[in-house]
N, C-alpha and C positions, 0 to 999 in steps of 0.2 A: 505493500500499498505504500504510495505515493506519502513522504513525511509530513506534507501541510493536511493531507485527509487525517493522518494519523492523529496529528494533533488536534485538528477539528474533531475526531472522532472521539479520540480518548486522551483529552484533558481539556476539552471544553463540553463538549455533548454529555460524554460521561467519562469520569476522571478516576484513572485506576491507582492501586495502591502506590505509595512513593519509591518501593522496592524494585518497580519495573521499570524500565529504559523503556520509553514510546519509542524512541527512535529505533530502537531493536525488536521492538512488539510487534510479530507476525503472526501468522495462522500456526504454526507450527510451535512458534513460544507459547503462544495459547494452549496448546495442547499438552504441555508438558504438567499444566495443575489441572487438564479439563475442564477449564473455565475464566473466566475474567474473574480477576479481583478487583470490584467497583468499589470503592468508598465515596462517592458523591458523583452529582449530576448536574445540569441545566437546572437553576428553577426561576428563570425569567418570568415565565408564563403565572408563576404563583406569586410572586411577586409585583407585578401588575396587576392582580385580580382578575387573569382571562383565562385561568385553569380550568372553570368548570363549566357545564353544559348551560345554556342560554334557558333553556327548555325543563333542562331535571337537575338541579343541583345536586343530587346522590352522584350523577356521574362525573367526575375528576380525572384530570391527567393523572393515568399510573405507568404503564408498560413502556418504556423505552426501549428505540431499537437505535442502530448504526448501520451505517453503509457497509458494501462489501463490494472489492473489486477484483477484475479478471486476475490479479497476483493473488490474492486471498486463494481464489479457487484453483489457480496453478498450485500451492502449497495441499490444499485439501483432496486433490485428485493425483497426488506427487507425477505433475508434469513440467516441473519447471525446466528441465534437459530436451524438452521437442525442439525440433524445428520450427522457429520461427519467422523462417523465408518469407511466407506467403500470408503472412497473418496481415493483417489493418492495424495501424497504429494508431491512427486518428481516435479521438475522445468520442462516446458512445455511452449516454445515458439512459438508464432505465430508471425510470419512477413510477413508484406506489402511491398508495395514498396515506395511511395510518396503520402502526400496528392494532390489533384487535386483540385475541382470545390471549390464555395465560400460556396453554401447552405445555405446560413445564418446562419453560427457557425464562423464567424473569425469577427473582427473590427480593424481597423485601429491605431496603437499605435506609435508613435513618441519615439525613443530611440537611442542615440547617434548619431544624425545626420540622421538615417537612419529611414523610413517609412514602417513598413512590416504588416502583418495580422495573429496576434497569435488568437488562439481558445478561443473563450470566453467561452464555454458551454464545459462540460468532453467528453475528445475525445473518441468517439467509440461509448459512452453510453447516454450521453447527459442528460436525464431525467429517470425518476422512471418508471418500466416497469415490465410485468410480466417474469418469467424464461419459458426458450422452453427446449423441450426434443424434439430429433429426432423422426418423421421424420421434424419438424416446424423448419424454416429457413434453411434446408439445399439445399440453391437455390442460384442462381445467383445475383450479383444487391444488396445484402444484406451484411454488415460488422460486426457491433457491435451487432446484433442479431444474426447472423451466429456463432458469440464468442459466445455469451451467449447459445445458443442450445449447441455445442460441450462441453461447459465448464460442461453444466447440463447433459447431456448424457454420458459423459465419467468420470463425478466426478472430475474434476482435482482442485485440490484447491490451488496449486500455477501454475497457467497458466497466462501469459503475452503477449499481443497483442500491439503492435507497427509498425510503418516504419522503412526500414532502413535508409531513409531520410526524415528527420523531417520537411522539407520545402519542398512546393510544388514549382514549376517552371510557373509561371501564368505571362499572359500580364494584361494590365489595362481594358479590355474586359474581362477576369476572364478565359480568353481561358487558358489553360494548357499543357504542354509537359510532355511526362513521362521521366523513367528515363535511355531511350537510348541517351536522350539529354543533360542529366544533364551534366557540367563541371567534368570529373573524379576526380578532385581534389574534387573538394565538395561533391561528393560519399564517397570519400575517407577521407575528413575529418569528415565528420557525422560520418562515422563508428569508428574511431578513438576516435572521442570526447564523442560518446554517445553509441551506440548499442554495442561496445565492452564492455563497464562498463556496460552495461544493461546485457549482456550474463555474464559475470562475475559474478553478483549480481546475478541473476535467476538460474546461474549453472543447465541448460537445459540438460535434459536427452535426449532430441529429439528437433530439431526446424523442425518448418511445414513452409515451404517456399510458400507465394501464388502468383505464377507467375514464369518463368523461369530465368528473371532475376534480381532477389534477388537470386535464389538459384546458379545461375552461378557465382555470384559476392561472395558469401560465400567460393565457391569452390576457387576458384580464391586467396582468403588470403590464402589458405592454399595446394598448389598447390604442395609444396615443403614436407611437413609436412603431417603425419598422421592426417586424420580427427578428431578431437577432439569429436563430437558429430555425433548422428543418423541424418542426415538432407534429411526431406521426402518434394517432390515439391508437390502442389497441384493447381488446376487451380484457376486462379485469378478469384473473382467474375464476374469483368467485361466481363470474357468470353461471357457472354450471350450474349453481341451485337454482336458475330461473330456465333450465330447460336449455342452456346452450351446449348443442351437442359435440363429441368428440370432434367431426369433423370440422365443423364451425371455429374451432378453436385450433387443429393445425392449419386449415387453410390461410385463417386470419392472420396468426403469428408468420406463418411463415410468406406469405405475397407481402404483407403489408411493411416486413422487418427489409424485406429484400426492396421494397419500394424506398423506403426511409434510406436507405443504404444507399441505392442509386443517386436518388435527391440532392443527396448531400456530399455526392461525387468519392463515395468512399469506395463505391464498385462501377466501373465501368459500365457501357452497355452490354458488352461483349460478358463481362463477368455476370451481369445480372441474368443476360440469358442464360447461361450455363448453371446458376443454382435454379433458375425454372427448370431446365431439363431435369436436375436433379431430384427437384420436388415431384415431377410427374414419373420419374422413373420410380421414385420410392413409395408414390401415393397406392395407398392401400383401401382406397374404397372401392366397393364391390357394389356392383349395380345389379339386377335382375334378379 
């Protein structure tokens, strides 16, 4: 992970134990303890009074996430020594909405008079895993493994996956609210404090937004200016709960990512045509 991203994720958003050298902190060093050692976290929204759901004050900012890079994924899949000659080095950002349920990856930490639940595991990746390629994991209901498959399928050396809002809006029973229920000041604060800085560091040629709310939020920040990036909407993985079929996920993710990489000039027309050829060759649709 880029050193500036490390400091943003593990010094500003989350704060690691003083015994840990952030400059040298990687997925592999995290595995030595099998967890993050978190002693603190961002409380900007708490101190600004925008950490509760405006329509239901029993929901407050709780579960805290962080971002993950291609490098983190390469550590997790033991692929650091692969040949990167044909990999694309341009920045590519994949953007989700916010953390949701616990999934046994968070833990209570008291900091500056607040109790929140920062992730104890490496967010999006969690543990060593195999590498995937299309059509593996091009499905709904998966997040880190989808990122894994996208990175290796499209050979993206500088990809980054994160949430627009780093803290989940939860109640004491681990129910959660989506992005539309956040205090707008909270979303804006998280954008200014973290996502805007992440974008500056990654310098993405294209941003892929999972879900229309993230896509629309980004547009709203630049409604009076030329939009500085190619921005492509993708179906949110949770759409599977609404009857979004595996074929729709597979076709949407592959074709729209090719489109975005082509528009951003990461893929040439010949590259894009080759990728579509691979897609058609590997298609598993069965008709009749």
